[in-house]
C-alpha positions as CSV (number, residue, x, y, z in Angstrom):
1,M,109.1,98.9,74.3
2,R,109.7,97.6,77.9
3,F,112.3,100.5,78.6
4,L,109.6,103.1,77.4
5,R,107.2,101.4,79.9
6,N,109.5,101.7,82.8
7,I,110.0,105.6,81.9
8,I,106.5,106.1,81.7
9,A,106.0,104.1,85.0
10,F,108.8,106.2,86.6
11,I,107.4,109.6,85.6
12,A,103.9,108.2,86.9
13,V,105.0,107.4,90.5
14,P,104.7,110.7,92.3
15,A,101.2,111.1,90.7
16,I,100.4,107.7,92.1
17,F,101.8,108.4,95.4
18,A,99.9,111.9,95.5
19,A,96.6,110.2,94.4
20,G,97.1,107.5,97.1
21,Y,97.8,110.0,99.6
22,T,94.6,111.9,99.0
23,L,92.5,108.5,99.3
24,A,94.1,107.6,102.6
25,K,93.3,111.3,104.0
26,N,89.7,111.1,102.9
27,F,89.5,107.6,104.2
28,L,91.0,108.6,107.8
29,V,88.6,111.6,108.2
30,F,85.5,109.5,107.1
31,S,86.8,107.2,109.7
32,I,87.2,109.5,112.6
33,S,84.0,111.3,111.8
34,S,81.9,108.0,111.4
35,S,81.1,108.0,115.1
36,G,80.9,104.2,115.2
37,K,78.6,103.8,112.3
38,Y,80.9,101.5,110.3
39,I,82.4,99.6,113.1
40,P,81.4,96.3,111.5
41,F,83.8,97.2,108.8
42,W,86.8,97.3,111.0
43,I,85.3,94.3,112.7
44,G,85.4,92.6,109.3
45,V,88.9,93.8,108.4
46,L,90.5,92.8,111.8
47,S,88.6,89.3,111.8
48,Y,90.1,88.2,108.4
49,I,93.6,89.5,109.8
50,T,93.3,87.3,112.8
51,F,92.0,84.4,110.6
52,Q,94.9,84.2,108.6
53,V,97.3,84.8,111.3
54,V,95.8,82.2,113.6
55,L,94.3,79.7,111.3
56,Y,95.7,79.6,107.6
57,K,95.6,81.5,104.6
58,P,92.9,80.3,102.0
59,I,95.2,80.4,99.4
60,K,92.8,77.8,97.0
61,T,89.8,80.2,97.7
62,Y,92.4,83.1,96.6
63,I,93.4,81.3,93.4
64,F,90.4,80.6,92.4
65,G,89.1,84.2,92.5
66,H,92.5,85.0,91.0
67,E,91.7,82.8,87.7
68,I,88.3,84.0,87.8
69,S,89.3,87.4,87.5
70,H,91.5,86.8,84.3
71,A,88.8,84.8,82.9
72,I,86.2,87.9,83.3
73,A,88.9,90.4,82.1
74,G,89.3,88.1,79.3
75,I,85.8,87.7,78.3
76,L,85.4,91.5,78.7
77,S,88.3,91.9,76.3
78,G,86.5,89.7,73.8
79,A,88.5,86.7,74.7
80,K,87.3,83.3,75.2
81,I,88.1,80.7,77.7
82,K,90.0,77.5,76.4
83,K,91.1,75.8,79.8
84,F,90.4,76.7,83.3
85,N,92.0,75.0,86.5
86,V,92.6,75.8,90.1
87,G,94.2,73.6,92.3
88,E,95.6,73.5,95.9
89,S,98.6,76.1,95.5
90,S,98.4,77.0,91.6
91,G,95.8,77.5,89.0
92,S,95.9,78.4,85.3
93,V,93.7,79.9,82.7
94,V,94.1,79.8,79.1
95,L,92.4,82.5,76.8
96,T,92.4,83.2,73.3
97,K,94.0,86.9,73.6
98,D,95.9,88.4,76.2
99,N,96.5,92.1,77.3
100,I,97.6,94.1,80.3
101,W,94.0,94.2,82.2
102,I,93.7,90.5,81.6
103,T,97.1,89.5,82.9
104,L,96.9,92.0,85.9
105,A,93.3,92.1,86.7
106,P,93.4,89.8,89.8
107,Y,96.0,92.2,91.4
108,F,93.5,95.1,91.4
109,F,90.3,93.5,91.0
110,P,88.6,92.4,94.4
111,I,86.5,90.0,92.8
112,Y,85.0,88.6,96.3
113,T,84.0,92.4,97.3
114,L,82.5,93.1,94.2
115,A,80.2,89.7,94.1
116,I,79.1,90.8,98.0
117,I,78.2,94.2,96.5
118,I,76.1,92.9,93.8
119,V,74.3,90.4,95.9
120,Y,73.6,93.2,98.3
121,V,72.1,95.4,95.6
122,C,69.9,92.6,93.9
123,L,68.6,91.5,97.3
124,G,67.5,95.3,97.7
125,W,65.1,94.8,94.6
126,F,63.3,92.0,96.6
127,M,63.4,93.3,100.3
128,D,64.2,96.0,102.5
129,I,68.1,95.5,103.2
130,K,68.8,98.1,105.8
131,Q,68.7,95.4,108.8
132,L,71.3,93.5,106.7
133,Y,73.8,96.7,106.2
134,G,75.9,95.6,109.3
135,Y,76.4,92.2,108.0
136,Y,77.1,93.8,104.5
137,L,79.8,96.0,106.1
138,F,81.6,93.3,108.0
139,L,81.9,91.1,104.7
140,I,83.0,94.1,102.9
141,G,85.8,94.6,105.6
142,F,86.4,90.9,105.7
143,S,86.8,90.6,101.7
144,V,89.0,93.7,101.4
145,S,91.3,92.6,104.1
146,F,91.3,88.8,102.3
147,H,92.1,90.6,98.9
148,I,95.0,93.0,100.1
149,A,96.6,90.2,102.3
150,L,96.7,87.5,100.0
151,T,97.5,89.8,97.3
152,V,100.6,91.2,98.7
153,Y,101.5,87.7,99.9
154,I,101.3,86.4,96.3
155,L,103.4,89.4,94.9
156,S,105.9,88.7,97.5
157,I,106.6,85.2,95.8
158,E,107.7,85.4,92.2
159,Q,104.8,85.7,89.5
160,P,105.0,85.0,85.9
161,D,102.1,87.7,85.2
162,L,104.5,90.4,86.4
163,K,107.1,89.4,83.7
164,V,105.1,89.9,80.7
165,Y,105.1,93.4,80.9
166,G,107.9,94.0,83.5
167,A,107.7,94.1,87.3
168,F,108.1,97.4,87.7
169,F,105.9,98.9,85.2
170,S,103.4,96.1,86.4
171,Y,103.8,97.4,90.2
172,V,102.9,100.7,89.2
173,V,99.9,99.8,87.1
174,I,98.6,97.6,89.9
175,L,99.0,100.5,92.6
176,A,97.4,103.4,90.3
177,V,94.4,101.1,89.4
178,N,94.1,99.9,93.0
179,I,93.8,103.5,94.0
180,V,90.9,103.8,91.5
181,V,88.9,100.7,92.4
182,F,89.0,101.3,96.2
183,T,87.9,104.6,95.7
184,L,84.9,103.2,93.6
185,L,84.5,100.7,96.3
186,A,84.2,103.1,98.9
187,A,81.9,105.1,97.4
188,L,79.5,102.0,97.0
189,A,80.3,100.5,100.5
190,F,79.8,103.5,102.7
191,E,76.6,105.3,102.9
192,D,77.5,109.5,102.1
193,A,81.1,108.7,103.2
194,I,83.4,109.4,100.5
195,S,82.8,111.5,97.4
196,I,84.6,110.1,94.1
197,K,84.2,113.9,92.7
198,N,86.0,115.2,95.9
199,V,88.7,112.5,95.9
200,F,89.2,113.0,91.9
201,F,89.6,117.1,92.2
202,Q,91.7,116.8,95.4
203,S,93.8,114.0,93.8
204,Y,94.4,116.3,90.7
205,H,95.5,119.3,92.8
206,N,98.0,117.1,94.9
207,I,99.3,115.6,91.6
208,I,100.0,119.1,89.8
209,N,101.3,120.6,93.1
210,V,103.8,117.3,93.5
211,Y,104.9,117.9,89.8
212,K,105.5,121.6,90.3
213,F,107.4,120.8,93.5
214,I,110.0,118.4,91.6
215,Y,110.1,120.8,88.6
216,N,111.1,123.7,91.0
217,G,113.6,121.0,92.9
218,V,115.1,120.1,89.7
219,K,115.4,123.8,88.5
220,E,116.9,124.8,91.5
221,I,119.4,122.0,91.3
222,W,120.2,123.0,87.4
223,L,120.5,126.8,88.3
224,A,123.1,125.9,91.2
225,F,125.2,123.2,88.8
226,Q,125.5,125.9,86.1
227,K,126.7,128.5,88.8
228,T,129.5,126.0,89.6
229,K,130.7,125.7,86.1
């Protein structure tokens, strides 16, 4: 089963790079054309990076969010929480069932960013939140930077979660779902900035073109090989 998963993951790699390129290109275009409207977001991103480099890595905060992500994914999958523990440098959650989404959820589920979005939207029901938009963008940038930086750090350390379905397959799934999640987050966080529909259709066409390119390349190599026989 693991061999089959790795084959599927290998085949999916070009599609992931094509989709990632599409999202990055759209984000770059949006950043250049925003005329400084979203500067608080970038200040938030740089603030967290500075915080981690100059002060320390808030590992316990990350671990708490990590285990909460496991727990939420478990609850949404119909599992019950039997044990929940968070320490200074490690944590654990014991659930009544497990699947790939529960196992890998912390690596593609920026829980603090989602919490900020939920609080901001809920505040909009009771007050005018336009005056808070700059602070909202700052917190989005700060929390996204936190998620990416510490997820990369945690993945650089040996993680038992990745062994469950195999490291290569897990990394491919993590990359693929992160692209989807960050596309959705960008659409939620930035007003009239990134269209999910446009990113989807551009990704689709780029993925088709990548596989066509690979197919034609392999075909040419095969024909050249046949001629040498």
